[in-house]
N, CA, C and O atoms as a Tripos MOL2 file, in Angstrom:
@<TRIPOS>MOLECULE
protein
  248   247    62     0     0
PROTEIN
NO_CHARGES

@<TRIPOS>ATOM
      1 N          89.2360  149.8550   80.2520 N.3       1 MET1
      2 CA         88.6670  149.9950   78.9330 C.3       1 MET1
      3 C          89.7490  149.8310   77.8590 C.2       1 MET1
      4 O          89.4720  149.3060   76.7810 O.2       1 MET1
      5 N          90.9530  150.2660   78.1410 N.am      2 ALA2
      6 CA         92.0210  150.1800   77.1450 C.3       2 ALA2
      7 C          92.3730  148.7280   76.8360 C.2       2 ALA2
      8 O          92.6190  148.3770   75.6820 O.2       2 ALA2
      9 N          92.3980  147.8910   77.8620 N.am      3 VAL3
     10 CA         92.7280  146.4760   77.6490 C.3       3 VAL3
     11 C          91.6270  145.8020   76.8420 C.2       3 VAL3
     12 O          91.9050  145.0220   75.9310 O.2       3 VAL3
     13 N          90.3890  146.1000   77.1740 N.am      4 THR4
     14 CA         89.2650  145.5050   76.4580 C.3       4 THR4
     15 C          89.2550  145.9420   75.0010 C.2       4 THR4
     16 O          88.9840  145.1340   74.1120 O.2       4 THR4
     17 N          89.5440  147.1990   74.7550 N.am      5 LEU5
     18 CA         89.5890  147.6970   73.3850 C.3       5 LEU5
     19 C          90.7190  147.0300   72.6030 C.2       5 LEU5
     20 O          90.5500  146.6980   71.4300 O.2       5 LEU5
     21 N          91.8550  146.8350   73.2420 N.am      6 LYS6
     22 CA         92.9750  146.1610   72.5710 C.3       6 LYS6
     23 C          92.6290  144.7080   72.2500 C.2       6 LYS6
     24 O          92.9700  144.2090   71.1770 O.2       6 LYS6
     25 N          91.9540  144.0310   73.1780 N.am      7 LEU7
     26 CA         91.5480  142.6480   72.9200 C.3       7 LEU7
     27 C          90.5100  142.5760   71.8040 C.2       7 LEU7
     28 O          90.5330  141.6540   70.9890 O.2       7 LEU7
     29 N          89.6040  143.5440   71.7650 N.am      8 ALA8
     30 CA         88.6050  143.5800   70.6980 C.3       8 ALA8
     31 C          89.2680  143.8040   69.3450 C.2       8 ALA8
     32 O          88.8940  143.1760   68.3550 O.2       8 ALA8
     33 N          90.2400  144.6880   69.3030 N.am      9 ILE9
     34 CA         90.9530  144.9360   68.0450 C.3       9 ILE9
     35 C          91.7260  143.6940   67.6190 C.2       9 ILE9
     36 O          91.7800  143.3780   66.4300 O.2       9 ILE9
     37 N          92.3210  142.9910   68.5690 N.am     10 LEU10
     38 CA         93.0150  141.7440   68.2570 C.3      10 LEU10
     39 C          92.0370  140.7020   67.7040 C.2      10 LEU10
     40 O          92.3430  140.0100   66.7320 O.2      10 LEU10
     41 N          90.8660  140.5970   68.3250 N.am     11 ALA11
     42 CA         89.8530  139.6570   67.8440 C.3      11 ALA11
     43 C          89.3880  140.0280   66.4410 C.2      11 ALA11
     44 O          89.1980  139.1540   65.5960 O.2      11 ALA11
     45 N          89.2060  141.3120   66.1950 N.am     12 VAL12
     46 CA         88.8040  141.7680   64.8600 C.3      12 VAL12
     47 C          89.8700  141.4140   63.8320 C.2      12 VAL12
     48 O          89.5520  140.9510   62.7370 O.2      12 VAL12
     49 N          91.1180  141.6280   64.1800 N.am     13 LEU13
     50 CA         92.1920  141.3020   63.2450 C.3      13 LEU13
     51 C          92.2100  139.8150   62.9090 C.2      13 LEU13
     52 O          92.4150  139.4370   61.7560 O.2      13 LEU13
     53 N          91.9990  138.9820   63.9070 N.am     14 ILE14
     54 CA         91.9980  137.5330   63.6730 C.3      14 ILE14
     55 C          90.8140  137.1200   62.8060 C.2      14 ILE14
     56 O          90.9770  136.3920   61.8260 O.2      14 ILE14
     57 N          89.6230  137.5890   63.1720 N.am     15 VAL15
     58 CA         88.4100  137.2140   62.4310 C.3      15 VAL15
     59 C          88.4530  137.7780   61.0120 C.2      15 VAL15
     60 O          88.1710  137.0650   60.0490 O.2      15 VAL15
     61 N          88.8050  139.0570   60.8840 N.am     16 ASP16
     62 CA         88.8410  139.6730   59.5590 C.3      16 ASP16
     63 C          89.9070  139.0530   58.6640 C.2      16 ASP16
     64 O          89.6800  138.8740   57.4670 O.2      16 ASP16
     65 N          91.0550  138.7260   59.2230 N.am     17 THR17
     66 CA         92.1060  138.0950   58.4300 C.3      17 THR17
     67 C          91.6700  136.7090   57.9610 C.2      17 THR17
     68 O          91.8590  136.3480   56.7990 O.2      17 THR17
     69 N          91.0890  135.9440   58.8700 N.am     18 ALA18
     70 CA         90.6270  134.6040   58.5010 C.3      18 ALA18
     71 C          89.5400  134.6700   57.4360 C.2      18 ALA18
     72 O          89.5540  133.8920   56.4810 O.2      18 ALA18
     73 N          88.6100  135.5860   57.5950 N.am     19 LEU19
     74 CA         87.5260  135.7080   56.6240 C.3      19 LEU19
     75 C          88.0100  136.3470   55.3260 C.2      19 LEU19
     76 O          87.5790  135.9590   54.2410 O.2      19 LEU19
     77 N          88.8980  137.3170   55.4390 N.am     20 GLY20
     78 CA         89.3990  137.9970   54.2470 C.3      20 GLY20
     79 C          90.1960  137.0870   53.3330 C.2      20 GLY20
     80 O          90.0350  137.1320   52.1130 O.2      20 GLY20
     81 N          91.0540  136.2630   53.9140 N.am     21 PHE21
     82 CA         91.8700  135.3690   53.0970 C.3      21 PHE21
     83 C          91.1740  134.0430   52.8000 C.2      21 PHE21
     84 O          91.5140  133.3760   51.8220 O.2      21 PHE21
     85 N          90.2150  133.6560   53.6210 N.am     22 GLY22
     86 CA         89.5700  132.3650   53.4340 C.3      22 GLY22
     87 C          88.1170  132.4480   53.0320 C.2      22 GLY22
     88 O          87.3500  131.5210   53.2920 O.2      22 GLY22
     89 N          87.7200  133.5520   52.3950 N.am     23 HIS23
     90 CA         86.3040  133.6990   52.0610 C.3      23 HIS23
     91 C          85.8180  132.6490   51.0690 C.2      23 HIS23
     92 O          84.6500  132.2630   51.1120 O.2      23 HIS23
     93 N          86.6760  132.1830   50.1880 N.am     24 LYS24
     94 CA         86.2480  131.1410   49.2510 C.3      24 LYS24
     95 C          86.0370  129.8130   49.9740 C.2      24 LYS24
     96 O          85.0960  129.0790   49.6690 O.2      24 LYS24
     97 N          86.9080  129.5080   50.9270 N.am     25 TYR25
     98 CA         86.7390  128.2750   51.6990 C.3      25 TYR25
     99 C          85.4720  128.3450   52.5480 C.2      25 TYR25
    100 O          84.7410  127.3630   52.6760 O.2      25 TYR25
    101 N          85.2250  129.5190   53.1240 N.am     26 TRP26
    102 CA         84.0320  129.7020   53.9530 C.3      26 TRP26
    103 C          82.7730  129.5420   53.1080 C.2      26 TRP26
    104 O          81.8220  128.8870   53.5340 O.2      26 TRP26
    105 N          82.7570  130.1300   51.9230 N.am     27 ALA27
    106 CA         81.5940  130.0270   51.0410 C.3      27 ALA27
    107 C          81.4190  128.6000   50.5390 C.2      27 ALA27
    108 O          80.2900  128.1450   50.3570 O.2      27 ALA27
    109 N          82.5180  127.8890   50.3130 N.am     28 ASN28
    110 CA         82.4290  126.5040   49.8450 C.3      28 ASN28
    111 C          81.8340  125.5720   50.8900 C.2      28 ASN28
    112 O          81.3250  124.5050   50.5440 O.2      28 ASN28
    113 N          81.8870  125.9510   52.1500 N.am     29 LEU29
    114 CA         81.2690  125.1240   53.1850 C.3      29 LEU29
    115 C          79.7540  125.0740   53.0310 C.2      29 LEU29
    116 O          79.1180  124.0990   53.4300 O.2      29 LEU29
    117 N          79.1810  126.1210   52.4540 N.am     30 PHE30
    118 CA         77.7320  126.2290   52.3790 C.3      30 PHE30
    119 C          77.1690  126.0230   50.9820 C.2      30 PHE30
    120 O          75.9830  125.7270   50.8400 O.2      30 PHE30
    121 N          77.9850  126.1720   49.9500 N.am     31 SER31
    122 CA         77.4720  126.0470   48.5910 C.3      31 SER31
    123 C          78.5920  125.6710   47.6270 C.2      31 SER31
    124 O          79.7510  126.0420   47.8170 O.2      31 SER31
    125 N          78.2190  124.9290   46.5930 N.am     32 ASP32
    126 CA         79.1570  124.5930   45.5240 C.3      32 ASP32
    127 C          78.9030  125.4370   44.2770 C.2      32 ASP32
    128 O          79.6300  125.3250   43.2900 O.2      32 ASP32
    129 N          77.8820  126.2710   44.3210 N.am     33 ASN33
    130 CA         77.5050  127.1040   43.1920 C.3      33 ASN33
    131 C          78.5110  128.2450   43.0250 C.2      33 ASN33
    132 O          78.7480  129.0130   43.9580 O.2      33 ASN33
    133 N          79.0980  128.3480   41.8360 N.am     34 ALA34
    134 CA         80.1270  129.3680   41.5830 C.3      34 ALA34
    135 C          79.5650  130.7810   41.6790 C.2      34 ALA34
    136 O          80.2670  131.6950   42.1110 O.2      34 ALA34
    137 N          78.3240  130.9690   41.2860 N.am     35 GLU35
    138 CA         77.7190  132.3070   41.3390 C.3      35 GLU35
    139 C          77.5490  132.7800   42.7780 C.2      35 GLU35
    140 O          77.8020  133.9460   43.0820 O.2      35 GLU35
    141 N          77.1290  131.8980   43.6500 N.am     36 ILE36
    142 CA         76.9580  132.2520   45.0610 C.3      36 ILE36
    143 C          78.3090  132.5650   45.6930 C.2      36 ILE36
    144 O          78.4280  133.5150   46.4660 O.2      36 ILE36
    145 N          79.3140  131.7820   45.3740 N.am     37 ILE37
    146 CA         80.6560  132.0250   45.9080 C.3      37 ILE37
    147 C          81.1790  133.3750   45.4280 C.2      37 ILE37
    148 O          81.7960  134.1080   46.2010 O.2      37 ILE37
    149 N          80.9400  133.7100   44.1640 N.am     38 HIS38
    150 CA         81.3730  135.0050   43.6260 C.3      38 HIS38
    151 C          80.6310  136.1590   44.3020 C.2      38 HIS38
    152 O          81.2410  137.1770   44.6300 O.2      38 HIS38
    153 N          79.3370  136.0110   44.5080 N.am     39 LYS39
    154 CA         78.5670  137.0760   45.1670 C.3      39 LYS39
    155 C          79.0120  137.2560   46.6170 C.2      39 LYS39
    156 O          79.0940  138.3850   47.1020 O.2      39 LYS39
    157 N          79.2980  136.1600   47.3100 N.am     40 PHE40
    158 CA         79.8140  136.2750   48.6730 C.3      40 PHE40
    159 C          81.1780  136.9530   48.6680 C.2      40 PHE40
    160 O          81.4860  137.7510   49.5530 O.2      40 PHE40
    161 N          81.9850  136.6340   47.6740 N.am     41 SER41
    162 CA         83.3040  137.2460   47.5490 C.3      41 SER41
    163 C          83.1980  138.7540   47.3460 C.2      41 SER41
    164 O          84.0050  139.5040   47.8950 O.2      41 SER41
    165 N          82.2320  139.2030   46.5790 N.am     42 SER42
    166 CA         82.0680  140.6430   46.3560 C.3      42 SER42
    167 C          81.4910  141.3410   47.5820 C.2      42 SER42
    168 O          81.6650  142.5490   47.7450 O.2      42 SER42
    169 N          80.8160  140.6020   48.4340 N.am     43 MET43
    170 CA         80.1960  141.1660   49.6320 C.3      43 MET43
    171 C          81.1450  141.1470   50.8410 C.2      43 MET43
    172 O          80.8670  141.8020   51.8450 O.2      43 MET43
    173 N          82.2350  140.4210   50.7600 N.am     44 THR44
    174 CA         83.1510  140.2410   51.8840 C.3      44 THR44
    175 C          83.7240  141.5450   52.4460 C.2      44 THR44
    176 O          83.7870  141.6700   53.6690 O.2      44 THR44
    177 N          84.1470  142.5270   51.6340 N.am     45 PRO45
    178 CA         84.6670  143.7700   52.2330 C.3      45 PRO45
    179 C          83.6520  144.4840   53.1230 C.2      45 PRO45
    180 O          84.0130  144.9980   54.1810 O.2      45 PRO45
    181 N          82.4010  144.5200   52.7110 N.am     46 LEU46
    182 CA         81.3560  145.1300   53.5370 C.3      46 LEU46
    183 C          81.1860  144.3610   54.8400 C.2      46 LEU46
    184 O          81.0030  144.9600   55.9000 O.2      46 LEU46
    185 N          81.2460  143.0550   54.7640 N.am     47 LEU47
    186 CA         81.1330  142.2220   55.9570 C.3      47 LEU47
    187 C          82.2960  142.4620   56.9140 C.2      47 LEU47
    188 O          82.0960  142.5040   58.1270 O.2      47 LEU47
    189 N          83.4930  142.6160   56.3910 N.am     48 LEU48
    190 CA         84.6690  142.8590   57.2310 C.3      48 LEU48
    191 C          84.5660  144.1880   57.9700 C.2      48 LEU48
    192 O          84.8960  144.2670   59.1530 O.2      48 LEU48
    193 N          84.1120  145.2280   57.2860 N.am     49 VAL49
    194 CA         83.9410  146.5380   57.9280 C.3      49 VAL49
    195 C          82.8410  146.4670   58.9780 C.2      49 VAL49
    196 O          82.9610  147.0620   60.0490 O.2      49 VAL49
    197 N          81.7770  145.7450   58.6750 N.am     50 SER50
    198 CA         80.6790  145.5860   59.6250 C.3      50 SER50
    199 C          81.1400  144.8800   60.8960 C.2      50 SER50
    200 O          80.7590  145.2800   61.9960 O.2      50 SER50
    201 N          81.9430  143.8520   60.7610 N.am     51 ILE51
    202 CA         82.4760  143.1360   61.9250 C.3      51 ILE51
    203 C          83.3630  144.0550   62.7520 C.2      51 ILE51
    204 O          83.2900  144.0500   63.9800 O.2      51 ILE51
    205 N          84.1980  144.8410   62.0890 N.am     52 LEU52
    206 CA         85.0780  145.7840   62.7830 C.3      52 LEU52
    207 C          84.2740  146.7650   63.6250 C.2      52 LEU52
    208 O          84.5550  146.9420   64.8100 O.2      52 LEU52
    209 N          83.2770  147.4020   63.0220 N.am     53 PHE53
    210 CA         82.4870  148.3880   63.7590 C.3      53 PHE53
    211 C          81.6450  147.7440   64.8590 C.2      53 PHE53
    212 O          81.4010  148.3640   65.8940 O.2      53 PHE53
    213 N          81.2040  146.5140   64.6450 N.am     54 ASP54
    214 CA         80.4220  145.8260   65.6710 C.3      54 ASP54
    215 C          81.2690  145.5540   66.9080 C.2      54 ASP54
    216 O          80.8030  145.7550   68.0290 O.2      54 ASP54
    217 N          82.4930  145.1040   66.7250 N.am     55 PHE55
    218 CA         83.3830  144.8540   67.8580 C.3      55 PHE55
    219 C          83.6730  146.1390   68.6210 C.2      55 PHE55
    220 O          83.5840  146.1670   69.8480 O.2      55 PHE55
    221 N          84.0190  147.1970   67.9030 N.am     56 ILE56
    222 CA         84.3810  148.4560   68.5540 C.3      56 ILE56
    223 C          83.1730  149.0970   69.2260 C.2      56 ILE56
    224 O          83.2990  149.6300   70.3280 O.2      56 ILE56
    225 N          82.0130  149.0580   68.5930 N.am     57 GLN57
    226 CA         80.8080  149.6480   69.1780 C.3      57 GLN57
    227 C          80.4230  148.9300   70.4570 C.2      57 GLN57
    228 O          79.9730  149.5700   71.4070 O.2      57 GLN57
    229 N          80.5860  147.6290   70.5050 N.am     58 GLY58
    230 CA         80.2830  146.8740   71.7130 C.3      58 GLY58
    231 C          81.1610  147.2700   72.8840 C.2      58 GLY58
    232 O          80.7010  147.2890   74.0250 O.2      58 GLY58
    233 N          82.4010  147.5820   72.6190 N.am     59 ILE59
    234 CA         83.3250  148.0060   73.6740 C.3      59 ILE59
    235 C          83.0280  149.4330   74.1120 C.2      59 ILE59
    236 O          82.9970  149.7180   75.3090 O.2      59 ILE59
    237 N          82.8100  150.3270   73.1620 N.am     60 LEU60
    238 CA         82.6100  151.7310   73.5020 C.3      60 LEU60
    239 C          81.2740  151.9920   74.2010 C.2      60 LEU60
    240 O          81.1500  152.9530   74.9610 O.2      60 LEU60
    241 N          80.2790  151.1450   73.9500 N.am     61 SER61
    242 CA         78.9830  151.3500   74.6040 C.3      61 SER61
    243 C          78.9750  150.8190   76.0330 C.2      61 SER61
    244 O          78.0540  151.1040   76.7980 O.2      61 SER61
    245 N          79.9790  150.0640   76.3850 N.am     62 GLY62
    246 CA         80.1050  149.6050   77.7680 C.3      62 GLY62
    247 C          79.5370  148.2680   77.9280 C.2      62 GLY62
    248 O          79.5540  147.7180   79.0290 O.2      62 GLY62
@<TRIPOS>BOND
     1     1     2 1
     2     2     3 1
     3     3     4 2
     4     3     5 am
     5     5     6 1
     6     6     7 1
     7     7     8 2
     8     7     9 am
     9     9    10 1
    10    10    11 1
    11    11    12 2
    12    11    13 am
    13    13    14 1
    14    14    15 1
    15    15    16 2
    16    15    17 am
    17    17    18 1
    18    18    19 1
    19    19    20 2
    20    19    21 am
    21    21    22 1
    22    22    23 1
    23    23    24 2
    24    23    25 am
    25    25    26 1
    26    26    27 1
    27    27    28 2
    28    27    29 am
    29    29    30 1
    30    30    31 1
    31    31    32 2
    32    31    33 am
    33    33    34 1
    34    34    35 1
    35    35    36 2
    36    35    37 am
    37    37    38 1
    38    38    39 1
    39    39    40 2
    40    39    41 am
    41    41    42 1
    42    42    43 1
    43    43    44 2
    44    43    45 am
    45    45    46 1
    46    46    47 1
    47    47    48 2
    48    47    49 am
    49    49    50 1
    50    50    51 1
    51    51    52 2
    52    51    53 am
    53    53    54 1
    54    54    55 1
    55    55    56 2
    56    55    57 am
    57    57    58 1
    58    58    59 1
    59    59    60 2
    60    59    61 am
    61    61    62 1
    62    62    63 1
    63    63    64 2
    64    63    65 am
    65    65    66 1
    66    66    67 1
    67    67    68 2
    68    67    69 am
    69    69    70 1
    70    70    71 1
    71    71    72 2
    72    71    73 am
    73    73    74 1
    74    74    75 1
    75    75    76 2
    76    75    77 am
    77    77    78 1
    78    78    79 1
    79    79    80 2
    80    79    81 am
    81    81    82 1
    82    82    83 1
    83    83    84 2
    84    83    85 am
    85    85    86 1
    86    86    87 1
    87    87    88 2
    88    87    89 am
    89    89    90 1
    90    90    91 1
    91    91    92 2
    92    91    93 am
    93    93    94 1
    94    94    95 1
    95    95    96 2
    96    95    97 am
    97    97    98 1
    98    98    99 1
    99    99   100 2
   100    99   101 am
   101   101   102 1
   102   102   103 1
   103   103   104 2
   104   103   105 am
   105   105   106 1
   106   106   107 1
   107   107   108 2
   108   107   109 am
   109   109   110 1
   110   110   111 1
   111   111   112 2
   112   111   113 am
   113   113   114 1
   114   114   115 1
   115   115   116 2
   116   115   117 am
   117   117   118 1
   118   118   119 1
   119   119   120 2
   120   119   121 am
   121   121   122 1
   122   122   123 1
   123   123   124 2
   124   123   125 am
   125   125   126 1
   126   126   127 1
   127   127   128 2
   128   127   129 am
   129   129   130 1
   130   130   131 1
   131   131   132 2
   132   131   133 am
   133   133   134 1
   134   134   135 1
   135   135   136 2
   136   135   137 am
   137   137   138 1
   138   138   139 1
   139   139   140 2
   140   139   141 am
   141   141   142 1
   142   142   143 1
   143   143   144 2
   144   143   145 am
   145   145   146 1
   146   146   147 1
   147   147   148 2
   148   147   149 am
   149   149   150 1
   150   150   151 1
   151   151   152 2
   152   151   153 am
   153   153   154 1
   154   154   155 1
   155   155   156 2
   156   155   157 am
   157   157   158 1
   158   158   159 1
   159   159   160 2
   160   159   161 am
   161   161   162 1
   162   162   163 1
   163   163   164 2
   164   163   165 am
   165   165   166 1
   166   166   167 1
   167   167   168 2
   168   167   169 am
   169   169   170 1
   170   170   171 1
   171   171   172 2
   172   171   173 am
   173   173   174 1
   174   174   175 1
   175   175   176 2
   176   175   177 am
   177   177   178 1
   178   178   179 1
   179   179   180 2
   180   179   181 am
   181   181   182 1
   182   182   183 1
   183   183   184 2
   184   183   185 am
   185   185   186 1
   186   186   187 1
   187   187   188 2
   188   187   189 am
   189   189   190 1
   190   190   191 1
   191   191   192 2
   192   191   193 am
   193   193   194 1
   194   194   195 1
   195   195   196 2
   196   195   197 am
   197   197   198 1
   198   198   199 1
   199   199   200 2
   200   199   201 am
   201   201   202 1
   202   202   203 1
   203   203   204 2
   204   203   205 am
   205   205   206 1
   206   206   207 1
   207   207   208 2
   208   207   209 am
   209   209   210 1
   210   210   211 1
   211   211   212 2
   212   211   213 am
   213   213   214 1
   214   214   215 1
   215   215   216 2
   216   215   217 am
   217   217   218 1
   218   218   219 1
   219   219   220 2
   220   219   221 am
   221   221   222 1
   222   222   223 1
   223   223   224 2
   224   223   225 am
   225   225   226 1
   226   226   227 1
   227   227   228 2
   228   227   229 am
   229   229   230 1
   230   230   231 1
   231   231   232 2
   232   231   233 am
   233   233   234 1
   234   234   235 1
   235   235   236 2
   236   235   237 am
   237   237   238 1
   238   238   239 1
   239   239   240 2
   240   239   241 am
   241   241   242 1
   242   242   243 1
   243   243   244 2
   244   243   245 am
   245   245   246 1
   246   246   247 1
   247   247   248 2
@<TRIPOS>SUBSTRUCTURE
     1 MET1         2 RESIDUE 1 A MET
     2 ALA2         6 RESIDUE 1 A ALA
     3 VAL3        10 RESIDUE 1 A VAL
     4 THR4        14 RESIDUE 1 A THR
     5 LEU5        18 RESIDUE 1 A LEU
     6 LYS6        22 RESIDUE 1 A LYS
     7 LEU7        26 RESIDUE 1 A LEU
     8 ALA8        30 RESIDUE 1 A ALA
     9 ILE9        34 RESIDUE 1 A ILE
    10 LEU10       38 RESIDUE 1 A LEU
    11 ALA11       42 RESIDUE 1 A ALA
    12 VAL12       46 RESIDUE 1 A VAL
    13 LEU13       50 RESIDUE 1 A LEU
    14 ILE14       54 RESIDUE 1 A ILE
    15 VAL15       58 RESIDUE 1 A VAL
    16 ASP16       62 RESIDUE 1 A ASP
    17 THR17       66 RESIDUE 1 A THR
    18 ALA18       70 RESIDUE 1 A ALA
    19 LEU19       74 RESIDUE 1 A LEU
    20 GLY20       78 RESIDUE 1 A GLY
    21 PHE21       82 RESIDUE 1 A PHE
    22 GLY22       86 RESIDUE 1 A GLY
    23 HIS23       90 RESIDUE 1 A HIS
    24 LYS24       94 RESIDUE 1 A LYS
    25 TYR25       98 RESIDUE 1 A TYR
    26 TRP26      102 RESIDUE 1 A TRP
    27 ALA27      106 RESIDUE 1 A ALA
    28 ASN28      110 RESIDUE 1 A ASN
    29 LEU29      114 RESIDUE 1 A LEU
    30 PHE30      118 RESIDUE 1 A PHE
    31 SER31      122 RESIDUE 1 A SER
    32 ASP32      126 RESIDUE 1 A ASP
    33 ASN33      130 RESIDUE 1 A ASN
    34 ALA34      134 RESIDUE 1 A ALA
    35 GLU35      138 RESIDUE 1 A GLU
    36 ILE36      142 RESIDUE 1 A ILE
    37 ILE37      146 RESIDUE 1 A ILE
    38 HIS38      150 RESIDUE 1 A HIS
    39 LYS39      154 RESIDUE 1 A LYS
    40 PHE40      158 RESIDUE 1 A PHE
    41 SER41      162 RESIDUE 1 A SER
    42 SER42      166 RESIDUE 1 A SER
    43 MET43      170 RESIDUE 1 A MET
    44 THR44      174 RESIDUE 1 A THR
    45 PRO45      178 RESIDUE 1 A PRO
    46 LEU46      182 RESIDUE 1 A LEU
    47 LEU47      186 RESIDUE 1 A LEU
    48 LEU48      190 RESIDUE 1 A LEU
    49 VAL49      194 RESIDUE 1 A VAL
    50 SER50      198 RESIDUE 1 A SER
    51 ILE51      202 RESIDUE 1 A ILE
    52 LEU52      206 RESIDUE 1 A LEU
    53 PHE53      210 RESIDUE 1 A PHE
    54 ASP54      214 RESIDUE 1 A ASP
    55 PHE55      218 RESIDUE 1 A PHE
    56 ILE56      222 RESIDUE 1 A ILE
    57 GLN57      226 RESIDUE 1 A GLN
    58 GLY58      230 RESIDUE 1 A GLY
    59 ILE59      234 RESIDUE 1 A ILE
    60 LEU60      238 RESIDUE 1 A LEU
    61 SER61      242 RESIDUE 1 A SER
    62 GLY62      246 RESIDUE 1 A GLY
């Protein structure tokens, strides 16, 4: 379980870092509208926390 948890945390760090620093690029893939990009940017912290808890919950539930 310890190895799996460490790998999950590593995956979270990679995904969250990529999304955290590249959220504008990610939003630009789907829309050119500045308002949508801004709203996605304001929603990104909630998304990052959600991804973190999803990874950890999947490991802890077995």
